C-alpha positions as CSV (number, residue, x, y, z in Angstrom):
1,M,1.9,-3.3,50.7
2,R,0.7,-3.3,54.3
3,L,-2.6,-4.0,56.1
4,A,-3.7,-0.9,58.1
5,P,-3.9,-1.4,61.8
6,D,-7.7,-1.7,61.8
7,G,-7.5,-4.6,59.4
8,G,-10.0,-3.0,57.1
9,K,-7.7,-1.4,54.5
10,V,-4.7,-2.4,52.4
11,V,-2.2,0.4,51.7
12,A,0.4,0.3,48.9
13,S,3.2,2.6,48.0
14,N,3.2,3.9,44.4
15,R,6.7,5.0,43.5
16,G,5.5,6.2,40.0
17,E,3.3,8.9,41.4
18,Q,5.0,9.4,44.8
19,S,1.9,8.3,46.8
20,L,0.4,6.0,49.3
21,V,-2.9,4.5,48.1
22,A,-5.5,2.9,50.4
23,F,-8.1,0.3,49.4
24,G,-10.9,-1.0,51.6
25,F,-10.5,-4.7,52.2
26,D,-13.3,-7.2,52.6
27,A,-11.8,-10.1,54.6
28,K,-14.6,-12.5,53.6
29,T,-14.4,-12.0,49.9
30,G,-10.9,-10.5,49.4
31,A,-12.4,-7.6,47.4
32,L,-10.6,-4.3,47.3
33,A,-12.3,-0.9,46.8
34,F,-10.3,2.4,46.3
35,K,-10.5,4.7,49.3
36,A,-7.8,7.4,49.1
37,R,-4.6,8.5,47.4
38,S,-2.1,10.6,49.4
39,V,0.6,12.2,47.3
40,L,3.8,12.7,49.3
41,P,6.6,15.3,48.9
42,G,9.9,13.9,47.7
43,S,10.6,11.0,45.5
44,W,10.2,7.2,45.4
45,P,8.3,6.0,48.5
46,R,10.2,2.7,49.0
47,D,8.8,1.5,52.3
48,F,6.3,2.6,55.0
49,I,5.2,1.3,58.4
50,F,2.4,2.0,60.8
51,L,3.7,2.9,64.3
52,S,0.1,3.1,65.8
53,D,-3.5,3.4,64.6
54,T,-2.9,7.0,63.4
55,L,0.9,7.4,63.0
56,A,3.1,6.1,60.1
57,L,6.5,6.6,58.6
58,A,7.4,6.6,54.9
59,A,11.0,6.3,53.5
60,M,11.5,8.3,50.3
61,E,14.4,6.5,48.6
62,R,15.5,8.9,45.9
63,S,15.0,12.2,47.8
64,G,16.7,10.9,51.0
65,E,13.8,11.6,53.4
66,V,11.7,9.9,56.0
67,H,8.3,11.5,56.6
68,S,6.2,11.1,59.7
69,L,2.6,10.8,58.7
70,R,-0.8,11.2,60.4
71,Y,-3.1,8.4,59.2
72,D,-6.9,8.9,59.1
73,P,-8.4,5.4,59.6
74,A,-11.9,6.7,58.6
75,T,-10.7,7.8,55.1
76,G,-7.4,6.0,54.5
77,S,-5.6,9.2,53.8
78,F,-2.2,10.4,55.1
79,R,-0.9,13.9,56.0
80,V,2.8,14.8,56.4
81,L,3.6,15.9,60.0
82,S,7.4,16.3,59.7
83,T,10.3,15.3,57.5
84,L,13.9,14.1,58.3
85,G,16.0,14.9,55.3
86,G,19.6,14.5,54.2
87,L,19.6,10.7,54.4
88,H,21.3,8.3,52.0
89,R,18.7,6.4,50.1
90,P,16.4,5.1,52.9
91,V,14.9,1.9,51.7
92,A,13.5,0.1,54.7
93,L,11.9,1.0,58.0
94,L,11.6,-1.2,61.1
95,K,9.3,-0.8,64.1
């Protein structure tokens, strides 16, 4: 799980359905509200990081890929920009 750069959403990887899921986050109450589900190609999104307000990376452990992603802060959705494949079980990303 990570807090989105704007601080208004919490994003979690869901390895069971190969997705990143965004929830609106109310800092005053701690309440979460579903915003978006972005299914990613590949298998087992182990880790992801935000590089900027609109750019992220996701490591797909079982399929051996890292995706660069465009993040839409308004909706909480992600879109794959490019993929680096042929990696051996990427499990962590550092900025």
